[in-house]
N, C-alpha and C positions, 0 to 999 in steps of 0.2 A: 376621333375625327369630328370636326365642327364644334369642339368644346367651347371656343371663344364666342360662339354665336349667342350664348346666353348672357353675355356681358353687354349686349346692345338692347336698348329699350325700343323694340320694334313698334310698339304702340305710338311712341313719340315721333318716330320717323314716318308714320303713316300706313304701315301695313303689318299687323300682328301675325299674319299668316306666313310670312317669309321663313321662319324657322321650320315650319312644317314642310314647306316646299323644298327647302334645301335638304332636309332629311329625306324627303321623297326621292331626291336624286341619287341617294345611296341604295335604293331598293333594287333587288334583282327582278322584281315584278315589272314587266314592261308597262302595264296599265298605271302603276303607281308612279314610276319615274316619268312616264310620258305625260301624265296629268301635271306633275310638278314642273316639267319643262314648259308646258303650255301656260300654266298660271304665271310663271316667271316672265315668259315672253309677253303675255297680255298685260300684266300689271306693272312690269318694270321696264321692259325693253321696247315694246312697240310704239310706233308713232301715233300721235293723235291724228284724227282725220282732218284733212285740209280740204275745205270746199270752195274757198274763194281764191285759191292760188297763192296766198301768203304763207310764208313759213311760220309755223307755230312751235312754241316750245313743246317738246314731247314730255311724256311722263318721265323718261330717263333724264331729261335735262332740267326738270323742275324740282327735283329732290335729290337728296344724298343717297337714296336707296342703291343705285348702281355702285357707287363708290364703296358702300358698306358690304355689298354682296360679292364683289369681285374677288377679294381674298379667299372667300369660302369656295367660290367656283374654281379658283386656281388650286386650292387644297384638294378638291375632289378630282381634278384632272391628274394629279400626281399619283393617284392610286389606280393601278391596272384592274382592280376589282370592280371599279365603278363602270357599269354598263352604259351609262348615259353620257360618256365623255364626248362623243361626237356632237351630241345636242348641246352640251355645255360649251363646246368650242363655237358652235353656231351662235349661241347667245352672246358670247364674248365678241365675235365678229360683228354682229349687229350693233352692239354697243360702240365698238371702235369706229364703225362707219359714220356715226354722228359727227365726229371730228372731221373726217374726210369730206363729208357733204357740206358741213357748215363752216369750215375754217375760213372761207372767204365771204361769209355772209354778214359780217359786221355792218350794222346800219340798215339791214333789211327789215321790213315790217314783220313784227311778231317775235323777233329774237332780241333778247336783251344781252348785254355783256356777260351777265351771270350765266346765261345758258351756254354761250360760247366758251366761257372759262370752264364750266363743268364738262363740256364735251372734250375739251383739251385735257382736263384732269383724268377723265375716264380713259381716254386714249393712252395717256402716259402710264397710268396704273396698269393697264393691260399690257402695254409694250414692255414694261419693266420685267416681265416674266419670259423674255425671249428664250432663255435657256430651257425652260419647261417645254416651250413649243418646238424647239429644235429636237428635243428628245422624242416628242410625240410624232414628229415627222418621220420617224423610223419605227413607229409602233407596228405591231403585228396586225392590228385591226385596220382594214382598208378605209373604212369610213372615218376613223380617227385621223389617219394620214391625210385624207382628202380635205377634211374640215380644217386641219392644222395648216395645210398649205394655203388654203383660202385666207385664214387669219393672218398668216405671215405676209401674204401679199397686201392685205388691208393695212397692216402695220408697217409696210415698206421695209421688211426685214428679209435677209437672205436665210436660206435653210442652213 
């Protein structure tokens, strides 16, 4: 699992800790995978603070990090042994929401075309895995099912 992760120069893309956090998502220890989810959320997914009311490019829209980690997050979702699957679905849902929030924002202060394009690419990359999410919508884990349904709604997909 996650073998292809070592083919990416994480230093070049701006965060050499990504492999450690992705590996952390595979842990059975709640403290380890919880810390990994938190670091991915803070460093890759979360919005930058907006104080003047203008839209600002987020960390997620300013680099290719989300595009690079999404395939690994999907790979982890496909294993029922991964205890952090609900949290991984939440990360994917947050990433997909950028497209939903910014799709009509072209020309607004703070967002460049490249940010909008990246939001669209992230959305489509996540959406392409609809079959995986439909399987997870029937998972035995209630939290996995709930987060899957939320993601499917964000992606405007039927169960």
